[in-house]
N, C-alpha and C positions, 0 to 999 in steps of 0.2 A: 468564406472563400471557397472556390470551386474544388481546389485540390488540397484539402486538408486530410492528413492521415486519419482514418476512422479509428475510433476507440476500440479497445479489445473487448471481446465478448467470451463467454464460457464456451461458445461453439466454434471458436476459431481453430483452424487446422494449422499446426505449426510443424515445421521440419527444416532441414538444412540441405542445400544443394551446392556442391563444390565449395563448401565452407561458408556459404552465405545463409544467414537466417532468413527464413521465408514464413510469412503469415498469410493465410487465406481467410478473409472476412466472409461469413455466410452469405452476405448480399452479393458476392461476386457472381453467384450462379444465376442471378436474375437475367443478365444479358444472354447467356447461352439459351435459356428457355425462350426468350423473345426471338433470337436468331434461328432457332431450330424450326420454327414454323415454315419458313420458306424452303428449307432443305427437305423437309418431310414431304413436300409436294413433288419433289424430283425422284425420290427413291422409294421403292416398295419395302418399307421397313416399319415395323411396329412403332407406334408413336412414342411409347416409353423408351424403347431401345434407341430410337432416333435422338431423343433429347439427351440421353446418356452419352451418345457418340459425340454430339455437338458440344456438350459440356466438357468432355474429355479433351477434345481438340482445342477448344477455346482455352482451357486451363494450360495445356502444354504450350500453345502458341504464345499466350501472354507471358507465361513464365520464361520461355526462351528469350522473348523480346527483352524483358527486364534483366535477365542474366547477361544479356549483351551489354547493357549499361553497367551492371555491377562489375563485370570483368574489365571493362574499360577503367572504371574507378580504381580497381585493384592495380591495374597497370601503372596508374599514376600515384600509387601508394596510399590510396584512400579506401578504408573499409566502408562497406555499405550493406544494406539489407533490403528485402523485397516485401511489399505488401500488395496483395491482390484484393480488390474491393469492387463495388458496383460500377465504377467508371472504368475498370480495367486493371492497371497495375501502377505501382509507384516504385521507383528505385531510389532509395533514400540513403545518402552518405552518412556513415557513422551513426552517432546518437543525436544528430542535429534535429532540433524541433522547429527551427525557423523555416519559414516558406522560402525555398530557393536560396539557401545559404551557400551551397556548393562546398561545404567544409566537412572535414572529418575531425570531430572534436575541436581541438585548438591547434591543429597542426598547420594546415595551409589551405589556401583557396586555389582553385584551378585557374590557369591562364585562359584567355579567350579561345586559343586554338585547341587546348586540351578540352574545354567545355564543348567545343564543336565535335571533337572526336567522340566524347562520351555520348552526346546526343545522337550522333549517327550510328553508334554501335548497336543500339536496339533494333532499329529498322533493318540494318544489315544482317543481324542475327536472324530476324524473322523471315527475311527474303531468302536467305540461304536455307532455312528450313523448308520454305516452299519449293525451292529448287531441288532439294533432296527428294521431296515427294513427287515432283515431276519426273525425276530420274527413275523412281520406283514405278511410276506409271508406264514409262517407256520400256522398262524391262519386262513388265507384266503384259503389256499389250503389243509390243514389237515396234513401237515408235510413236512419237507425238509431234504435232505441229502447234504453233502458237496462233491464237486469234485474239482480237481485241474486243473486250466487252467495255465499251466506253474507254476510260483511261487505264484500264487494267488488262495486262497480258495474261491470258489463261490458256491452259493446254487443250488441244483438240485431239481426239483419238477415238479408236473403235475398240470396244470391249469384246467383239465377236471372237469366240474361241479361246478367250482368256479366263483366268480364274475370277476376274472381276464380274464376268457375265453370270457366274454361278453363285456369287457371294455379294448380295446387296449391302449388307452391313460393312464389309471390307471396302467395297467400292465407295460407299458413303464416307467412311472414315478418311480415305485417301483424298477424295475430291474436296471434301469440306476442309481438310488440312491445307490444301493448295489455296482454295478461295479465301479462307480467313486470313492466312498469312500474307497473301498478296494484297488484298483489299485493305486490311487494317494497317499494314506497314507503309503502303503508298499513301493512304489518307494521313498517316502520322507524319508524313514529310511536308504536308501543307504548311505555309508560313503563318500559322495561327498559334500564338502563344497560349498555353504552355506545351503544345505538341512539340515533338522533336524538331520538326521543320521550323517552328516558331522560335525554339531555342537557338537554332543555327542562325536564323535571320537576325535575331537580336544581337548575337555576338558579332556578326558581320557589320551591322549598323554601328555598333559601339566601337569597333575597330576603325571604321571610316570617320565617325564623329563621336568622340568620347563624351561630349557635352549633351548632345541632343539625340544620340543614337537610340537610346531606350525609348524615347517618346516617338521617334519616327517608326521604330519597329512595332510599337503598340498600335499606332495608327494603321499601319499596313495590316496587322493582325485583326484589328476591329473591322476593317473594310472587307477582308477576305471572309471572315466569319459571318458577317451580315449577308454577304452575297451568297454563301453556301446555304445559310439558313433559309433565306427567301427562295432560292432555287429548289431546295429540298421540299419546302412547303408547297411550292407550285406543282412539284411532281408527286405529291402525296406521300412523301417519305417523312412521317411524323417524327420518328426517332432522330434522324439526322437533323431535322429542323430544330428540335429541342436541344440536342447536343451542341450544335454550333450556335444556337441562340444563347445558351449558357456561356459559351466561350466569348461571344460578342459582349454580353453583359459584363463579364469579369474583366475583359480588356477595357471596357468603358469605365468601370470602377477604378481600374488601375490608373487610367489617365487622370481621373479626378483626385487621386490620392498622391499626386506629386510627380507629374511628368512621366508617367508610365512606369513608375517604380513600385506600384502597389503589390507586385508579386514578390517583392524582395530585392528591389534594385535591379541591377543589370544581370543578375544571375538567374538561377532557376534549376531545380534538380528533380522536380516531380512531374511526371507526365502521366496522362490517363490511359496509356496502352502498355 
């Protein structure tokens, strides 16, 4: 399966945030290294420092996203923990080892509306973090406006006369924080299971059609994933093509395993951001 919690290694980083156990698999830092190449072309920063900045931003951003999910779990009385790995992050309720059980031990399952709230809590937390950095930019530069880079709203501003003009590392940290949180969290709202948007779509389909809702949501997820994979391939974006190709294949497998329930029925609690 695409979203299976990675096994522990002697090199895992373990800590607690707000009472939530967190574990970072060493493979988590593969993605920041890949992402850093594009940002290094924008800023006049030493390559090593640039990679560290992107890794730090990516770490903070994914952690905040997953903490959004875990805080929502806690609101509904469910303990959870966070794992960061090469696909991003997983918010995992309790000690559950099943794929997508949405349970904390043997206490209770979340209702559809509660599952939707938990799914949306991650992207909301990430977008709020992006908004916080936009406010910081506005304070440091005297004001910002928004421009659209495809489907993504990004700040437009001038650094002339500001501290950002004199500190490329600081400027890079703030700008990368905005871009990563906007892009990753908006992408995560796509109706592709098991992304958060796919989780929401599945619950809406199940509410409308308890018998065939899971299968219908899986068909939608498969179609969207295939479209994005092919579109990304045409644009030369190999990473996105591979990522959504994996998603498409996993959803196809899910359909073959019993009407779209191959990820664990109509639930789902693990997401790759």
